[in-house]
N, C-alpha and C positions, 0 to 999 in steps of 0.2 A: 425812178429805179435806183439811181446812185445815192439818193438822199438816205436810203436805208442800208447802204453797203458800208462795211468796215473799210477804212482807208489805212493801208500799211505803207509806211515810208520805206524806200529801198535806197541804200547808199553804196556807191562803189568805193572800194578801198584797194590799196596796192599790197598791203600786208594783212592777210586774214588772221593770222595768229595774234598780231599786235592789236587788231580791232577786237578780237575775242576777249583778250585781257582787258582792254579799255572798257568795252560795253558791259562785260560781265563783272569784272572786279572793281573798276573805278566808278562806273556809272551805276552799277548794281542791278542790271537787268538780267533776269533769268533766261537761260538758254532753252528754247523750245524745240529747236530742230537744228541739226548740224550736218552738213554735207561737205565734200571736198572743195566746193566752189562757193558756198554760202553758209551763213549762220543766221538763224531767226531768233529774235529776243522778244520777251514779253515786256510791254510797257504798261502805263497806267490805263485803267478803265477799259481793259480788253483790247487796247491798241497794241500794235507790234511794230518792230523795226527789223528789216531784213538787211543784212550787210553781206555784200557779195564781192568776190574777187574781180577786180577790173581797174581800169585807169579812170580816175575821176575826171570828167570833162563834160562839156555841153553835149546834149543829145543822149545822155544816159537816163534811164527811168528814175524819176524822183519820188514817185509814189504809185501805188496801185489800189484799185478798189476790189474788194472781195465780193463776188456776185454768185447767185444761184443759177442763173441762166445766161451764159455768156453770149449765145446766139441772139437772144432777145435784146440784150443790152447793146450789142453791136448794131442790130437793126434799128433800135430806137435812136441811138446817138447818130448813126449815119443819116437817118431821116431828119435829124435836127441840124445837119450840115457838118458834123464832125467827120474828119477824114482819118480812117485807120491806116496803119502802115503795113506793108508786106515786107517780110524779112526772109533771108536765106538761112540765117542762124540766130535763133531757132527758126526752122522752116515753118512759115505760115501758109495755110490754105484757107482762102476766103477770110483772111485777116487773123485767123486763130492758129496758135501753135500748141502742140502737146509738149508739156514740160514735166517729165516724171508723171506723178499721179494727177497733175493739174493741167489746165489749159489757160492760155493767156492771149491777149490782143492788146495793141498799143496805139495811142494817138498822141499828137503834140498839141500843146496850147499855142496861142499866137506868138509867144516868144521862143518856141522851139523846145520847151520843157516836155519831156516824154512822160505820159501817164499810162498806166496799164489797167486792164480789168482781168481778174483771175478767177477761175472757177475750179474748185477742188477742195480737198480736205484742208481745214485750217488747223495748224498745230495748236495745242493748248497745254497749259501747265498741268502736270500730273497731280 
């Protein structure tokens, strides 16, 4: 299932305005979506980078997979031994949280890097 999913890298930054200028003006990535807590940029070949406000440190989501059926992916990966996380913020129910128009779930790799799966509308270049 994930081999067909678009993978979007998510990076935590302490200064969102500085990150906006850097990724947009210096790196040259087009802004796809902007919210008070995050900015999403277009990268090459349909890939995207999400920059969100936060303290960069271990345990933060490093990338997420865009999926069409989050429940199916959670079931399949759980059956393969992947352990999904439960959170209070954003609040997860059966490992899945509602985040605006999207839904997400998260798991860690053996080194503790957090990966997410996300179901919802994918911003695109106009």
